[in-house]
N, C-alpha and C positions, 0 to 999 in steps of 0.2 A: 540498558542496551538498546531499547527501542527509541530512546531519546537520541542516542548517538546516530542511529540509522536515519532517523527523521532529519536531523541536522545535516548529515551527509547527503541525504536525498535532496534537501533544499539547496545545498551548495552546488550539486551536480545540475539541478534544474536551472539555477541562475547562470551557471557557466554555459549551458547549452543555449540559453536565451541570448547571451552576448556573442556567442560564436555561431550564430545562425548562419546557414550557408549564404543567404542573400547579403547579409551585412558583411560576412567574411570576404566575399568576392569584391564588394565595393571597397573595403579597406585595403585589400590586396592590390587592386587596380590603382587606388590613390597612392599607396606607398611605392609601387613600382614606377609610377609616373614621376614621383618626386626624385627617385633615385636615378632615373634615366635622363632627367633634365641636366645638361652640362652646366657646371658652375663656371661663371665667368671669372677669369683671373684679372685682377686689377693690375694695370700697367702704370708704372710711375713715369713721371716726366723725364725725358732724356735729351741730352745735348749731343749733336753730331758734329765732329770736327775732322778736318783734313789737315794734318800737320806734316810739314816738310822741314827736314833738318840736315845739318852737316856735322860730321864728327869733329871734335876739337883737335884731335891729332891727325895730321895729314898722312894717309895710308899710301900715297903714291898713285901714279896714273895707271900702272900696269895691273894692280890687284883688282879693284872694283871701284865703281864711282862712289864718291863720298856722300852724295845726296840720297836720302832715304825718305820714303813717304809712308806715313802711318795713318790709319783711319781709326778714330776713337769714338766710342759711344759711351758717354758719361751718364750714369744714373744719378739724377739730382736728389734722390732720397738717401744717398750715401751708402748704397749697398755694393753690388758687384758691377764693375764697368768692363766693357769689352774693347779689346785692341786688336786691330787687324794690321799686322806688321809683316810685310813680304809675303802676303797670302796666308799667314799662319794666325789662327785665332788664339788670343791670349785673354785671360781674365785676371782681374785684380780687385782688391778692396779699395773703395773710394773714400777719401777724406776731403770734405768741403769746408773751407774757411773763407768767409766773405766772398771774394771773387777769384779765388784760386782753388785749383783742384789737384790733389795728390793721389795717384793710383799706385799702389804697391803690389807688384806681382811676385809671388813666391813659388818655389819649386816643391817637389814632393817631400823634401826634408824640412820644409818650413823656413828655409833660409831665403833672404831677399835676393831676387834675381834682377829685377829692374824697378826703378822708381821713376814714374812719369810725373812731371810737375808742369802744370799749365796755369798761366796767369791770364785770366779772362779779360782783365782791363787792358793790358798791353798786347795781348795775343802772342806772348812768348811761350816757348815750349822747350823743355829739357828732359833728357832721359839719362839717368845715371845707372850704370851697370857696375855694381861693386865687385862682382866676381871677375869681370874682364878688365876692370880699371879703364873704362871708356865713358865718355860723356858726349851726348848728342845735343846740339843746340840748334833751335830753329824757330819757325813761326807757325801759327795755326789760323785757319779760316773756318768759319761756320759752314757746315754742309747741310744738305737736305735730308740725309739719312737714307 
């Protein structure tokens, strides 16, 4: 019994030695400093494009103008790209093959809403809308972002 108490006493003494108030405050300050330092988020390389296109089907002069301008931000790591179309922000998955980019935008039900295809070599641009049966064809220019 006295051996158990002696061992327990030794354990408590070593615990108090490591959790000494001076050392504890230093460790607490060090830990809180590490937690408060903001972690930098790495940003991947992006390509900014201004694309102007015209619908393949003529909608007539009285409805709306046929020309539409879209601003694309393509993430070159193949993640999520951003599209500003008529002031509305849209996002889609990016697929990069050689010098062409394909951005697939999906809705809440996971069905394809728009497919943006950009050819970097020729500067051509097309948007296929399978739900509306429309195709937009145009050209792209590099922007400053």
